[in-house]
Backbone atoms as SQL, in Angstrom:
CREATE TABLE atoms (id INTEGER PRIMARY KEY, chain TEXT, resi INTEGER, resn TEXT, atom TEXT, x REAL, y REAL, z REAL);
INSERT INTO atoms VALUES
  (1, 'A', 1, 'MET', 'N', -53.065, -78.907, -146.676),
  (2, 'A', 1, 'MET', 'CA', -53.435, -80.296, -146.801),
  (3, 'A', 1, 'MET', 'C', -52.890, -81.049, -145.590),
  (4, 'A', 2, 'ASN', 'N', -53.761, -81.712, -144.880),
  (5, 'A', 2, 'ASN', 'CA', -53.360, -82.489, -143.711),
  (6, 'A', 2, 'ASN', 'C', -53.322, -83.965, -144.077),
  (7, 'A', 3, 'LEU', 'N', -52.142, -84.516, -144.068),
  (8, 'A', 3, 'LEU', 'CA', -51.981, -85.936, -144.347),
  (9, 'A', 3, 'LEU', 'C', -51.872, -86.693, -143.040),
  (10, 'A', 4, 'PRO', 'N', -52.413, -87.921, -142.990),
  (11, 'A', 4, 'PRO', 'CA', -52.290, -88.701, -141.761),
  (12, 'A', 4, 'PRO', 'C', -50.836, -89.058, -141.494),
  (13, 'A', 5, 'GLU', 'N', -50.480, -89.041, -140.238),
  (14, 'A', 5, 'GLU', 'CA', -49.112, -89.381, -139.848),
  (15, 'A', 5, 'GLU', 'C', -48.908, -90.884, -139.974),
  (16, 'A', 6, 'LEU', 'N', -47.799, -91.286, -140.585),
  (17, 'A', 6, 'LEU', 'CA', -47.484, -92.703, -140.715),
  (18, 'A', 6, 'LEU', 'C', -46.861, -93.222, -139.428),
  (19, 'A', 7, 'GLN', 'N', -47.233, -94.438, -139.072),
  (20, 'A', 7, 'GLN', 'CA', -46.596, -95.067, -137.926),
  (21, 'A', 7, 'GLN', 'C', -45.169, -95.431, -138.306),
  (22, 'A', 8, 'ASN', 'N', -44.302, -95.436, -137.313),
  (23, 'A', 8, 'ASN', 'CA', -42.914, -95.811, -137.559),
  (24, 'A', 8, 'ASN', 'C', -42.744, -97.315, -137.702),
  (25, 'A', 9, 'SER', 'N', -43.625, -98.085, -137.091),
  (26, 'A', 9, 'SER', 'CA', -43.533, -99.542, -137.146),
  (27, 'A', 9, 'SER', 'C', -44.394, -100.041, -138.295),
  (28, 'A', 10, 'ARG', 'N', -43.755, -100.220, -139.448),
  (29, 'A', 10, 'ARG', 'CA', -44.525, -100.639, -140.618),
  (30, 'A', 10, 'ARG', 'C', -43.642, -101.390, -141.607),
  (31, 'A', 11, 'ILE', 'N', -44.281, -102.120, -142.499),
  (32, 'A', 11, 'ILE', 'CA', -43.575, -102.786, -143.586),
  (33, 'A', 11, 'ILE', 'C', -43.297, -101.743, -144.649),
  (34, 'A', 12, 'THR', 'N', -42.048, -101.638, -145.056),
  (35, 'A', 12, 'THR', 'CA', -41.673, -100.638, -146.054),
  (36, 'A', 12, 'THR', 'C', -41.416, -101.245, -147.427),
  (37, 'A', 13, 'GLU', 'N', -41.193, -102.558, -147.469),
  (38, 'A', 13, 'GLU', 'CA', -40.897, -103.199, -148.753),
  (39, 'A', 13, 'GLU', 'C', -41.262, -104.676, -148.689),
  (40, 'A', 14, 'TYR', 'N', -41.904, -105.161, -149.747),
  (41, 'A', 14, 'TYR', 'CA', -42.286, -106.572, -149.858),
  (42, 'A', 14, 'TYR', 'C', -41.923, -107.011, -151.268),
  (43, 'A', 15, 'LYS', 'N', -40.914, -107.863, -151.377),
  (44, 'A', 15, 'LYS', 'CA', -40.427, -108.299, -152.687),
  (45, 'A', 15, 'LYS', 'C', -40.350, -109.819, -152.752),
  (46, 'A', 16, 'ILE', 'N', -40.532, -110.321, -153.976),
  (47, 'A', 16, 'ILE', 'CA', -40.425, -111.749, -154.230),
  (48, 'A', 16, 'ILE', 'C', -39.400, -111.949, -155.340),
  (49, 'A', 17, 'PRO', 'N', -38.287, -112.607, -155.026),
  (50, 'A', 17, 'PRO', 'CA', -37.293, -112.861, -156.073),
  (51, 'A', 17, 'PRO', 'C', -37.832, -113.874, -157.090),
  (52, 'A', 18, 'VAL', 'N', -37.626, -113.583, -158.369),
  (53, 'A', 18, 'VAL', 'CA', -37.995, -114.497, -159.454),
  (54, 'A', 18, 'VAL', 'C', -36.801, -114.619, -160.396),
  (55, 'A', 19, 'SER', 'N', -36.903, -115.490, -161.368),
  (56, 'A', 19, 'SER', 'CA', -35.768, -115.806, -162.236),
  (57, 'A', 19, 'SER', 'C', -35.166, -114.603, -162.955),
  (58, 'A', 20, 'ASP', 'N', -35.975, -113.612, -163.283),
  (59, 'A', 20, 'ASP', 'CA', -35.459, -112.467, -164.039),
  (60, 'A', 20, 'ASP', 'C', -35.544, -111.143, -163.276),
  (61, 'A', 21, 'GLY', 'N', -35.582, -111.206, -161.955),
  (62, 'A', 21, 'GLY', 'CA', -35.635, -109.978, -161.152),
  (63, 'A', 21, 'GLY', 'C', -36.447, -110.165, -159.887),
  (64, 'A', 22, 'VAL', 'N', -37.335, -109.214, -159.625),
  (65, 'A', 22, 'VAL', 'CA', -38.194, -109.295, -158.442),
  (66, 'A', 22, 'VAL', 'C', -39.605, -108.837, -158.793),
  (67, 'A', 23, 'ILE', 'N', -40.561, -109.354, -158.035),
  (68, 'A', 23, 'ILE', 'CA', -41.938, -108.868, -158.079),
  (69, 'A', 23, 'ILE', 'C', -42.125, -108.078, -156.797),
  (70, 'A', 24, 'THR', 'N', -42.629, -106.864, -156.914),
  (71, 'A', 24, 'THR', 'CA', -42.803, -106.000, -155.750),
  (72, 'A', 24, 'THR', 'C', -44.270, -105.952, -155.348),
  (73, 'A', 25, 'GLY', 'N', -44.537, -106.186, -154.074),
  (74, 'A', 25, 'GLY', 'CA', -45.895, -106.089, -153.559),
  (75, 'A', 25, 'GLY', 'C', -46.284, -104.636, -153.336),
  (76, 'A', 26, 'VAL', 'N', -47.575, -104.352, -153.476),
  (77, 'A', 26, 'VAL', 'CA', -48.108, -103.013, -153.249),
  (78, 'A', 26, 'VAL', 'C', -48.601, -102.946, -151.808),
  (79, 'A', 27, 'ILE', 'N', -48.011, -102.045, -151.032),
  (80, 'A', 27, 'ILE', 'CA', -48.345, -101.903, -149.613),
  (81, 'A', 27, 'ILE', 'C', -49.371, -100.793, -149.461),
  (82, 'A', 28, 'ASP', 'N', -50.513, -101.121, -148.851),
  (83, 'A', 28, 'ASP', 'CA', -51.573, -100.143, -148.590),
  (84, 'A', 28, 'ASP', 'C', -51.639, -99.927, -147.082),
  (85, 'A', 29, 'GLU', 'N', -51.057, -98.838, -146.619),
  (86, 'A', 29, 'GLU', 'CA', -51.018, -98.544, -145.181),
  (87, 'A', 29, 'GLU', 'C', -52.414, -98.313, -144.609),
  (88, 'A', 30, 'ALA', 'N', -53.296, -97.684, -145.369),
  (89, 'A', 30, 'ALA', 'CA', -54.643, -97.382, -144.874),
  (90, 'A', 30, 'ALA', 'C', -55.430, -98.659, -144.588),
  (91, 'A', 31, 'ASP', 'N', -55.338, -99.638, -145.492),
  (92, 'A', 31, 'ASP', 'CA', -56.074, -100.891, -145.322),
  (93, 'A', 31, 'ASP', 'C', -55.266, -101.971, -144.608),
  (94, 'A', 32, 'LYS', 'N', -53.980, -101.686, -144.365),
  (95, 'A', 32, 'LYS', 'CA', -53.080, -102.663, -143.731),
  (96, 'A', 32, 'LYS', 'C', -53.009, -103.949, -144.550),
  (97, 'A', 33, 'THR', 'N', -52.817, -103.793, -145.872),
  (98, 'A', 33, 'THR', 'CA', -52.735, -104.948, -146.764),
  (99, 'A', 33, 'THR', 'C', -51.527, -104.830, -147.687),
  (100, 'A', 34, 'ILE', 'N', -51.124, -105.980, -148.202),
  (101, 'A', 34, 'ILE', 'CA', -50.096, -106.046, -149.238),
  (102, 'A', 34, 'ILE', 'C', -50.689, -106.884, -150.366),
  (103, 'A', 35, 'THR', 'N', -50.661, -106.345, -151.570),
  (104, 'A', 35, 'THR', 'CA', -51.194, -107.051, -152.730),
  (105, 'A', 35, 'THR', 'C', -50.045, -107.392, -153.669),
  (106, 'A', 36, 'VAL', 'N', -50.025, -108.652, -154.102),
  (107, 'A', 36, 'VAL', 'CA', -48.979, -109.113, -155.006),
  (108, 'A', 36, 'VAL', 'C', -49.642, -109.750, -156.225),
  (109, 'A', 37, 'TYR', 'N', -49.259, -109.280, -157.398),
  (110, 'A', 37, 'TYR', 'CA', -49.726, -109.871, -158.650),
  (111, 'A', 37, 'TYR', 'C', -48.589, -110.693, -159.231),
  (112, 'A', 38, 'ILE', 'N', -48.824, -112.001, -159.371),
  (113, 'A', 38, 'ILE', 'CA', -47.795, -112.901, -159.881),
  (114, 'A', 38, 'ILE', 'C', -48.211, -113.366, -161.273),
  (115, 'A', 39, 'PRO', 'N', -47.477, -112.971, -162.302),
  (116, 'A', 39, 'PRO', 'CA', -47.813, -113.411, -163.656),
  (117, 'A', 39, 'PRO', 'C', -47.807, -114.941, -163.760),
  (118, 'A', 40, 'PHE', 'N', -48.778, -115.476, -164.499),
  (119, 'A', 40, 'PHE', 'CA', -48.937, -116.928, -164.602),
  (120, 'A', 40, 'PHE', 'C', -47.700, -117.623, -165.163),
  (121, 'A', 41, 'TYR', 'N', -46.943, -116.935, -166.020),
  (122, 'A', 41, 'TYR', 'CA', -45.813, -117.599, -166.681),
  (123, 'A', 41, 'TYR', 'C', -44.672, -117.948, -165.727),
  (124, 'A', 42, 'TYR', 'N', -44.683, -117.407, -164.510),
  (125, 'A', 42, 'TYR', 'CA', -43.668, -117.819, -163.535),
  (126, 'A', 42, 'TYR', 'C', -43.967, -119.206, -162.978),
  (127, 'A', 43, 'GLN', 'N', -45.201, -119.641, -163.045),
  (128, 'A', 43, 'GLN', 'CA', -45.626, -120.955, -162.572),
  (129, 'A', 43, 'GLN', 'C', -45.145, -121.239, -161.150),
  (130, 'A', 44, 'LEU', 'N', -45.380, -120.285, -160.273),
  (131, 'A', 44, 'LEU', 'CA', -44.971, -120.423, -158.876),
  (132, 'A', 44, 'LEU', 'C', -46.088, -121.046, -158.046),
  (133, 'A', 45, 'ASP', 'N', -45.725, -122.000, -157.202),
  (134, 'A', 45, 'ASP', 'CA', -46.668, -122.566, -156.242),
  (135, 'A', 45, 'ASP', 'C', -46.459, -121.950, -154.868),
  (136, 'A', 46, 'VAL', 'N', -45.208, -121.556, -154.609),
  (137, 'A', 46, 'VAL', 'CA', -44.821, -120.997, -153.315),
  (138, 'A', 46, 'VAL', 'C', -43.925, -119.793, -153.574),
  (139, 'A', 47, 'ILE', 'N', -44.097, -118.756, -152.764),
  (140, 'A', 47, 'ILE', 'CA', -43.203, -117.600, -152.847),
  (141, 'A', 47, 'ILE', 'C', -42.426, -117.479, -151.548),
  (142, 'A', 48, 'ASP', 'N', -41.261, -116.907, -151.635),
  (143, 'A', 48, 'ASP', 'CA', -40.407, -116.710, -150.466),
  (144, 'A', 48, 'ASP', 'C', -40.144, -115.202, -150.352),
  (145, 'A', 49, 'PRO', 'N', -41.038, -114.482, -149.673),
  (146, 'A', 49, 'PRO', 'CA', -40.941, -113.021, -149.662),
  (147, 'A', 49, 'PRO', 'C', -39.738, -112.492, -148.895),
  (148, 'A', 50, 'GLN', 'N', -39.248, -111.359, -149.377),
  (149, 'A', 50, 'GLN', 'CA', -38.223, -110.592, -148.674),
  (150, 'A', 50, 'GLN', 'C', -38.935, -109.345, -148.162),
  (151, 'A', 51, 'ILE', 'N', -38.934, -109.177, -146.851),
  (152, 'A', 51, 'ILE', 'CA', -39.700, -108.088, -146.245),
  (153, 'A', 51, 'ILE', 'C', -38.766, -107.165, -145.483),
  (154, 'A', 52, 'LYS', 'N', -38.915, -105.863, -145.723),
  (155, 'A', 52, 'LYS', 'CA', -38.176, -104.857, -144.959),
  (156, 'A', 52, 'LYS', 'C', -39.178, -104.058, -144.138),
  (157, 'A', 53, 'VAL', 'N', -38.745, -103.688, -142.933),
  (158, 'A', 53, 'VAL', 'CA', -39.582, -102.867, -142.058),
  (159, 'A', 53, 'VAL', 'C', -38.843, -101.583, -141.718),
  (160, 'A', 54, 'SER', 'N', -39.575, -100.633, -141.175),
  (161, 'A', 54, 'SER', 'CA', -38.976, -99.350, -140.817),
  (162, 'A', 54, 'SER', 'C', -37.922, -99.538, -139.728),
  (163, 'A', 55, 'GLU', 'N', -37.031, -98.570, -139.634),
  (164, 'A', 55, 'GLU', 'CA', -35.934, -98.629, -138.669),
  (165, 'A', 55, 'GLU', 'C', -36.476, -98.765, -137.250),
  (166, 'A', 56, 'GLY', 'N', -35.932, -99.715, -136.504),
  (167, 'A', 56, 'GLY', 'CA', -36.343, -99.944, -135.128),
  (168, 'A', 56, 'GLY', 'C', -37.525, -100.883, -134.987),
  (169, 'A', 57, 'ALA', 'N', -38.117, -101.290, -136.099),
  (170, 'A', 57, 'ALA', 'CA', -39.262, -102.199, -136.066),
  (171, 'A', 57, 'ALA', 'C', -38.803, -103.622, -136.360),
  (172, 'A', 58, 'LYS', 'N', -39.672, -104.579, -136.043),
  (173, 'A', 58, 'LYS', 'CA', -39.379, -105.978, -136.362),
  (174, 'A', 58, 'LYS', 'C', -40.691, -106.719, -136.593),
  (175, 'A', 59, 'ILE', 'N', -40.589, -107.831, -137.302),
  (176, 'A', 59, 'ILE', 'CA', -41.752, -108.681, -137.547),
  (177, 'A', 59, 'ILE', 'C', -41.754, -109.768, -136.486),
  (178, 'A', 60, 'SER', 'N', -42.892, -109.930, -135.820),
  (179, 'A', 60, 'SER', 'CA', -42.991, -110.891, -134.721),
  (180, 'A', 60, 'SER', 'C', -42.886, -112.337, -135.199),
  (181, 'A', 61, 'GLU', 'N', -43.496, -112.630, -136.343),
  (182, 'A', 61, 'GLU', 'CA', -43.516, -113.995, -136.845),
  (183, 'A', 61, 'GLU', 'C', -42.266, -114.293, -137.668),
  (184, 'A', 62, 'GLU', 'N', -41.964, -115.586, -137.787),
  (185, 'A', 62, 'GLU', 'CA', -40.903, -116.012, -138.696),
  (186, 'A', 62, 'GLU', 'C', -41.428, -115.848, -140.120),
  (187, 'A', 63, 'ILE', 'N', -40.604, -115.329, -141.014),
  (188, 'A', 63, 'ILE', 'CA', -41.025, -115.147, -142.402),
  (189, 'A', 63, 'ILE', 'C', -40.806, -116.467, -143.130),
  (190, 'A', 64, 'LEU', 'N', -41.903, -117.142, -143.415),
  (191, 'A', 64, 'LEU', 'CA', -41.860, -118.455, -144.049),
  (192, 'A', 64, 'LEU', 'C', -42.328, -118.360, -145.498),
  (193, 'A', 65, 'PRO', 'N', -41.997, -119.363, -146.322),
  (194, 'A', 65, 'PRO', 'CA', -42.544, -119.396, -147.678),
  (195, 'A', 65, 'PRO', 'C', -44.073, -119.416, -147.627),
  (196, 'A', 66, 'VAL', 'N', -44.701, -118.815, -148.646),
  (197, 'A', 66, 'VAL', 'CA', -46.155, -118.656, -148.679),
  (198, 'A', 66, 'VAL', 'C', -46.718, -119.355, -149.910),
  (199, 'A', 67, 'ASP', 'N', -47.768, -120.148, -149.712),
  (200, 'A', 67, 'ASP', 'CA', -48.490, -120.766, -150.821),
  (201, 'A', 67, 'ASP', 'C', -49.170, -119.660, -151.622),
  (202, 'A', 68, 'VAL', 'N', -49.004, -119.637, -152.941),
  (203, 'A', 68, 'VAL', 'CA', -49.568, -118.552, -153.752),
  (204, 'A', 68, 'VAL', 'C', -51.092, -118.544, -153.742),
  (205, 'A', 69, 'MET', 'N', -51.726, -119.636, -153.380),
  (206, 'A', 69, 'MET', 'CA', -53.184, -119.673, -153.312),
  (207, 'A', 69, 'MET', 'C', -53.717, -119.135, -151.986),
  (208, 'A', 70, 'SER', 'N', -52.832, -118.869, -151.046),
  (209, 'A', 70, 'SER', 'CA', -53.234, -118.336, -149.745),
  (210, 'A', 70, 'SER', 'C', -53.538, -116.847, -149.872),
  (211, 'A', 71, 'THR', 'N', -54.660, -116.432, -149.313),
  (212, 'A', 71, 'THR', 'CA', -55.015, -115.015, -149.373),
  (213, 'A', 71, 'THR', 'C', -54.880, -114.327, -148.026),
  (214, 'A', 72, 'ASN', 'N', -54.634, -115.094, -146.978),
  (215, 'A', 72, 'ASN', 'CA', -54.561, -114.507, -145.644),
  (216, 'A', 72, 'ASN', 'C', -53.296, -114.913, -144.911),
  (217, 'A', 73, 'VAL', 'N', -52.266, -114.137, -145.097),
  (218, 'A', 73, 'VAL', 'CA', -51.030, -114.310, -144.340),
  (219, 'A', 73, 'VAL', 'C', -50.867, -113.042, -143.527),
  (220, 'A', 74, 'THR', 'N', -50.623, -113.190, -142.239),
  (221, 'A', 74, 'THR', 'CA', -50.531, -112.030, -141.356),
  (222, 'A', 74, 'THR', 'C', -49.110, -111.862, -140.840),
  (223, 'A', 75, 'TYR', 'N', -48.632, -110.620, -140.901),
  (224, 'A', 75, 'TYR', 'CA', -47.343, -110.260, -140.317),
  (225, 'A', 75, 'TYR', 'C', -47.623, -109.180, -139.282),
  (226, 'A', 76, 'THR', 'N', -47.077, -109.348, -138.081),
  (227, 'A', 76, 'THR', 'CA', -47.250, -108.366, -137.023),
  (228, 'A', 76, 'THR', 'C', -45.953, -107.589, -136.875),
  (229, 'A', 77, 'VAL', 'N', -46.029, -106.280, -137.101),
  (230, 'A', 77, 'VAL', 'CA', -44.856, -105.418, -137.010),
  (231, 'A', 77, 'VAL', 'C', -44.918, -104.681, -135.683),
  (232, 'A', 78, 'THR', 'N', -43.833, -104.781, -134.921),
  (233, 'A', 78, 'THR', 'CA', -43.775, -104.102, -133.628),
  (234, 'A', 78, 'THR', 'C', -42.572, -103.175, -133.585),
  (235, 'A', 79, 'GLY', 'N', -42.652, -102.191, -132.723),
  (236, 'A', 79, 'GLY', 'CA', -41.564, -101.238, -132.572),
  (237, 'A', 79, 'GLY', 'C', -41.872, -100.266, -131.455),
  (238, 'A', 80, 'ALA', 'N', -41.179, -99.157, -131.459),
  (239, 'A', 80, 'ALA', 'CA', -41.314, -98.167, -130.395),
  (240, 'A', 80, 'ALA', 'C', -42.705, -97.551, -130.323),
  (241, 'A', 81, 'ASP', 'N', -43.393, -97.444, -131.448),
  (242, 'A', 81, 'ASP', 'CA', -44.721, -96.838, -131.404),
  (243, 'A', 81, 'ASP', 'C', -45.787, -97.892, -131.471);
């Protein structure tokens, strides 16, 4: 079985702290997307994500709070590869 090689410069974790723990985003490397399902009972208007990247990588943009109605937030991950 031949699996595609993962790039070293990538987002490895996307979490949103909430009152009773964290909500974890689903990272899809193939589509280059992160999907987050936020239960309605949290009544969040804005999220403040905590993002981890692979060793030696960094996010080019400042990580700012995100409006939950926004569907297009872009993070550029750079590194050695």
